[in-house]
SELUMFI-960144 format. One record per residue (C-alpha): residue in three letters; x negated, y, z; chain. Coordinates in Angstrom, 1 decimal, padded with zeros to 4 digits. Example, Ala and Ser with C-alpha at 12.3 -4.5 7.8 and 13.67 -1.06 7.14 Angstrom:
2
<node><aa>ala</aa><east>-012.3</east><north>-004.5</north><up>007.8</up><ch>A</ch></node>
<node><aa>ser</aa><east>-013.7</east><north>-001.1</north><up>007.1</up><ch>A</ch></node>
//
This chain:
120
<node><aa>met</aa><east>-002.2</east><north>-004.4</north><up>018.8</up><ch>A</ch></node>
<node><aa>glu</aa><east>000.1</east><north>-003.1</north><up>016.1</up><ch>A</ch></node>
<node><aa>gln</aa><east>-000.7</east><north>-004.1</north><up>012.6</up><ch>A</ch></node>
<node><aa>ile</aa><east>-001.6</east><north>-001.0</north><up>010.2</up><ch>A</ch></node>
<node><aa>ile</aa><east>000.3</east><north>-002.8</north><up>007.4</up><ch>A</ch></node>
<node><aa>asn</aa><east>003.0</east><north>-005.4</north><up>007.4</up><ch>A</ch></node>
<node><aa>ile</aa><east>003.5</east><north>-007.3</north><up>004.2</up><ch>A</ch></node>
<node><aa>thr</aa><east>006.8</east><north>-009.2</north><up>003.9</up><ch>A</ch></node>
<node><aa>glu</aa><east>006.7</east><north>-012.9</north><up>002.8</up><ch>A</ch></node>
<node><aa>glu</aa><east>008.5</east><north>-011.7</north><up>-000.4</up><ch>A</ch></node>
<node><aa>ala</aa><east>005.7</east><north>-009.4</north><up>-001.3</up><ch>A</ch></node>
<node><aa>ala</aa><east>003.0</east><north>-011.9</north><up>-000.3</up><ch>A</ch></node>
<node><aa>leu</aa><east>004.4</east><north>-014.3</north><up>-002.7</up><ch>A</ch></node>
<node><aa>gln</aa><east>004.5</east><north>-011.8</north><up>-005.4</up><ch>A</ch></node>
<node><aa>ile</aa><east>000.9</east><north>-010.6</north><up>-004.7</up><ch>A</ch></node>
<node><aa>lys</aa><east>-000.4</east><north>-014.2</north><up>-004.7</up><ch>A</ch></node>
<node><aa>asp</aa><east>001.4</east><north>-014.8</north><up>-007.9</up><ch>A</ch></node>
<node><aa>met</aa><east>-000.3</east><north>-011.6</north><up>-009.5</up><ch>A</ch></node>
<node><aa>met</aa><east>-003.6</east><north>-012.7</north><up>-008.1</up><ch>A</ch></node>
<node><aa>lys</aa><east>-003.2</east><north>-016.2</north><up>-009.9</up><ch>A</ch></node>
<node><aa>gln</aa><east>-002.0</east><north>-014.5</north><up>-013.2</up><ch>A</ch></node>
<node><aa>asn</aa><east>-005.0</east><north>-012.2</north><up>-013.2</up><ch>A</ch></node>
<node><aa>glu</aa><east>-007.5</east><north>-014.8</north><up>-012.0</up><ch>A</ch></node>
<node><aa>glu</aa><east>-008.3</east><north>-012.8</north><up>-008.7</up><ch>A</ch></node>
<node><aa>glu</aa><east>-007.6</east><north>-015.6</north><up>-006.3</up><ch>A</ch></node>
<node><aa>gly</aa><east>-010.0</east><north>-015.1</north><up>-003.3</up><ch>A</ch></node>
<node><aa>ala</aa><east>-010.0</east><north>-011.2</north><up>-003.9</up><ch>A</ch></node>
<node><aa>phe</aa><east>-009.0</east><north>-008.7</north><up>-001.3</up><ch>A</ch></node>
<node><aa>leu</aa><east>-005.9</east><north>-006.6</north><up>-001.6</up><ch>A</ch></node>
<node><aa>arg</aa><east>-007.1</east><north>-003.0</north><up>-001.2</up><ch>A</ch></node>
<node><aa>val</aa><east>-004.2</east><north>-000.7</north><up>000.2</up><ch>A</ch></node>
<node><aa>gly</aa><east>-004.8</east><north>003.1</north><up>000.4</up><ch>A</ch></node>
<node><aa>val</aa><east>-003.7</east><north>006.5</north><up>000.2</up><ch>A</ch></node>
<node><aa>lys</aa><east>-005.0</east><north>009.4</north><up>-002.2</up><ch>A</ch></node>
<node><aa>gly</aa><east>-004.1</east><north>012.9</north><up>-002.8</up><ch>A</ch></node>
<node><aa>gly</aa><east>-001.7</east><north>013.6</north><up>-005.6</up><ch>A</ch></node>
<node><aa>gly</aa><east>001.8</east><north>013.0</north><up>-006.7</up><ch>A</ch></node>
<node><aa>cys</aa><east>004.7</east><north>015.4</north><up>-006.4</up><ch>A</ch></node>
<node><aa>ser</aa><east>004.8</east><north>015.3</north><up>-002.7</up><ch>A</ch></node>
<node><aa>gly</aa><east>001.1</east><north>015.5</north><up>-002.1</up><ch>A</ch></node>
<node><aa>leu</aa><east>-000.1</east><north>011.9</north><up>-001.3</up><ch>A</ch></node>
<node><aa>ser</aa><east>000.4</east><north>008.7</north><up>-003.3</up><ch>A</ch></node>
<node><aa>tyr</aa><east>-000.1</east><north>005.0</north><up>-002.5</up><ch>A</ch></node>
<node><aa>gly</aa><east>-002.7</east><north>002.8</north><up>-004.1</up><ch>A</ch></node>
<node><aa>met</aa><east>-002.8</east><north>-001.0</north><up>-004.4</up><ch>A</ch></node>
<node><aa>gly</aa><east>-005.3</east><north>-003.1</north><up>-006.3</up><ch>A</ch></node>
<node><aa>phe</aa><east>-007.7</east><north>-006.1</north><up>-006.0</up><ch>A</ch></node>
<node><aa>ala</aa><east>-011.2</east><north>-005.6</north><up>-004.6</up><ch>A</ch></node>
<node><aa>his</aa><east>-014.1</east><north>-007.9</north><up>-004.2</up><ch>A</ch></node>
<node><aa>glu</aa><east>-016.1</east><north>-006.0</north><up>-001.7</up><ch>A</ch></node>
<node><aa>val</aa><east>-015.7</east><north>-004.6</north><up>001.8</up><ch>A</ch></node>
<node><aa>glu</aa><east>-016.9</east><north>-001.0</north><up>001.9</up><ch>A</ch></node>
<node><aa>asp</aa><east>-018.1</east><north>001.0</north><up>005.0</up><ch>A</ch></node>
<node><aa>gly</aa><east>-015.3</east><north>002.0</north><up>007.3</up><ch>A</ch></node>
<node><aa>asp</aa><east>-012.8</east><north>-000.6</north><up>005.8</up><ch>A</ch></node>
<node><aa>gln</aa><east>-010.6</east><north>-002.4</north><up>008.2</up><ch>A</ch></node>
<node><aa>glu</aa><east>-009.9</east><north>-006.0</north><up>007.3</up><ch>A</ch></node>
<node><aa>leu</aa><east>-006.7</east><north>-007.8</north><up>008.1</up><ch>A</ch></node>
<node><aa>glu</aa><east>-005.0</east><north>-010.9</north><up>006.9</up><ch>A</ch></node>
<node><aa>gln</aa><east>-001.3</east><north>-011.6</north><up>006.4</up><ch>A</ch></node>
<node><aa>his</aa><east>000.4</east><north>-014.6</north><up>004.7</up><ch>A</ch></node>
<node><aa>gly</aa><east>-002.9</east><north>-015.9</north><up>003.6</up><ch>A</ch></node>
<node><aa>ile</aa><east>-003.8</east><north>-012.5</north><up>002.0</up><ch>A</ch></node>
<node><aa>lys</aa><east>-006.9</east><north>-010.6</north><up>002.9</up><ch>A</ch></node>
<node><aa>val</aa><east>-006.2</east><north>-006.9</north><up>003.0</up><ch>A</ch></node>
<node><aa>leu</aa><east>-008.6</east><north>-003.8</north><up>003.1</up><ch>A</ch></node>
<node><aa>val</aa><east>-007.5</east><north>-000.4</north><up>004.3</up><ch>A</ch></node>
<node><aa>asp</aa><east>-010.1</east><north>002.4</north><up>004.1</up><ch>A</ch></node>
<node><aa>lys</aa><east>-010.7</east><north>004.6</north><up>007.4</up><ch>A</ch></node>
<node><aa>asp</aa><east>-009.0</east><north>007.7</north><up>006.0</up><ch>A</ch></node>
<node><aa>ser</aa><east>-005.9</east><north>005.8</north><up>005.0</up><ch>A</ch></node>
<node><aa>ile</aa><east>-005.5</east><north>003.8</north><up>008.4</up><ch>A</ch></node>
<node><aa>pro</aa><east>-003.7</east><north>006.8</north><up>010.5</up><ch>A</ch></node>
<node><aa>ile</aa><east>-001.4</east><north>007.6</north><up>007.4</up><ch>A</ch></node>
<node><aa>leu</aa><east>-000.4</east><north>004.0</north><up>006.8</up><ch>A</ch></node>
<node><aa>lys</aa><east>000.0</east><north>002.8</north><up>010.4</up><ch>A</ch></node>
<node><aa>gly</aa><east>003.3</east><north>000.8</north><up>010.6</up><ch>A</ch></node>
<node><aa>thr</aa><east>003.8</east><north>000.7</north><up>006.9</up><ch>A</ch></node>
<node><aa>val</aa><east>005.9</east><north>-002.1</north><up>005.5</up><ch>A</ch></node>
<node><aa>ile</aa><east>005.3</east><north>-003.4</north><up>002.0</up><ch>A</ch></node>
<node><aa>asn</aa><east>008.0</east><north>-005.4</north><up>000.5</up><ch>A</ch></node>
<node><aa>tyr</aa><east>009.0</east><north>-006.8</north><up>-002.9</up><ch>A</ch></node>
<node><aa>lys</aa><east>012.6</east><north>-006.6</north><up>-004.0</up><ch>A</ch></node>
<node><aa>gln</aa><east>014.2</east><north>-008.1</north><up>-007.2</up><ch>A</ch></node>
<node><aa>ser</aa><east>017.2</east><north>-006.4</north><up>-008.9</up><ch>A</ch></node>
<node><aa>met</aa><east>019.0</east><north>-006.3</north><up>-012.1</up><ch>A</ch></node>
<node><aa>met</aa><east>016.5</east><north>-003.9</north><up>-013.5</up><ch>A</ch></node>
<node><aa>gly</aa><east>013.5</east><north>-006.1</north><up>-012.6</up><ch>A</ch></node>
<node><aa>gly</aa><east>011.3</east><north>-006.3</north><up>-009.4</up><ch>A</ch></node>
<node><aa>gly</aa><east>009.1</east><north>-003.8</north><up>-007.6</up><ch>A</ch></node>
<node><aa>phe</aa><east>007.2</east><north>-003.3</north><up>-004.6</up><ch>A</ch></node>
<node><aa>thr</aa><east>008.7</east><north>-001.2</north><up>-001.9</up><ch>A</ch></node>
<node><aa>ile</aa><east>006.7</east><north>000.9</north><up>000.7</up><ch>A</ch></node>
<node><aa>asp</aa><east>008.3</east><north>002.0</north><up>003.9</up><ch>A</ch></node>
<node><aa>asn</aa><east>006.1</east><north>004.4</north><up>005.8</up><ch>A</ch></node>
<node><aa>pro</aa><east>007.3</east><north>005.6</north><up>009.1</up><ch>A</ch></node>
<node><aa>asn</aa><east>004.7</east><north>008.5</north><up>008.8</up><ch>A</ch></node>
<node><aa>ala</aa><east>006.2</east><north>010.0</north><up>005.7</up><ch>A</ch></node>
<node><aa>ile</aa><east>008.4</east><north>013.0</north><up>006.5</up><ch>A</ch></node>
<node><aa>ala</aa><east>009.1</east><north>013.8</north><up>002.8</up><ch>A</ch></node>
<node><aa>ser</aa><east>008.9</east><north>011.8</north><up>-000.4</up><ch>A</ch></node>
<node><aa>cys</aa><east>009.5</east><north>012.2</north><up>-004.0</up><ch>A</ch></node>
<node><aa>gly</aa><east>012.3</east><north>010.6</north><up>-005.9</up><ch>A</ch></node>
<node><aa>cys</aa><east>009.8</east><north>008.1</north><up>-007.4</up><ch>A</ch></node>
<node><aa>gly</aa><east>009.1</east><north>006.7</north><up>-004.0</up><ch>A</ch></node>
<node><aa>ser</aa><east>005.3</east><north>006.5</north><up>-004.7</up><ch>A</ch></node>
<node><aa>ser</aa><east>004.6</east><north>010.0</north><up>-003.4</up><ch>A</ch></node>
<node><aa>phe</aa><east>005.0</east><north>011.4</north><up>000.1</up><ch>A</ch></node>
<node><aa>lys</aa><east>003.5</east><north>013.7</north><up>002.9</up><ch>A</ch></node>
<node><aa>thr</aa><east>003.2</east><north>013.3</north><up>006.6</up><ch>A</ch></node>
<node><aa>ala</aa><east>003.5</east><north>015.7</north><up>009.3</up><ch>A</ch></node>
<node><aa>thr</aa><east>-000.4</east><north>015.9</north><up>009.5</up><ch>A</ch></node>
<node><aa>asn</aa><east>-001.4</east><north>015.6</north><up>005.9</up><ch>A</ch></node>
<node><aa>glu</aa><east>000.3</east><north>017.2</north><up>003.0</up><ch>A</ch></node>
<node><aa>gly</aa><east>-002.4</east><north>015.9</north><up>000.4</up><ch>A</ch></node>
<node><aa>thr</aa><east>-002.7</east><north>017.8</north><up>-002.9</up><ch>A</ch></node>
<node><aa>pro</aa><east>000.8</east><north>018.1</north><up>-004.6</up><ch>A</ch></node>
<node><aa>glu</aa><east>001.0</east><north>017.9</north><up>-008.5</up><ch>A</ch></node>
<node><aa>asp</aa><east>003.8</east><north>018.5</north><up>-010.8</up><ch>A</ch></node>
<node><aa>cys</aa><east>005.7</east><north>015.4</north><up>-011.6</up><ch>A</ch></node>
//
């Protein structure tokens, strides 16, 4: 069975570090999609402590991940990575379902879901 989300080892190390810094060890990483952004949909990531109805739970590199049922088809096959550069580091999200994305890289739309675009 294909994973909904694939977290690279680099991203997992960064997430674990953030959990430690924020005293969130043992929390879930919630990954989802909501309407908004210039292209219509935006990604959301944060820490959660409870599994909600319809959540799919998975685990990668020792991180428990939650994805809500509405985000599952939009995120299927997405890779979350962390890249360090001269300007600092940041998470990158490579979503094979995105057909258009904004210059910022955090807003996108898919062939079946245009979301609710906003002005940047």
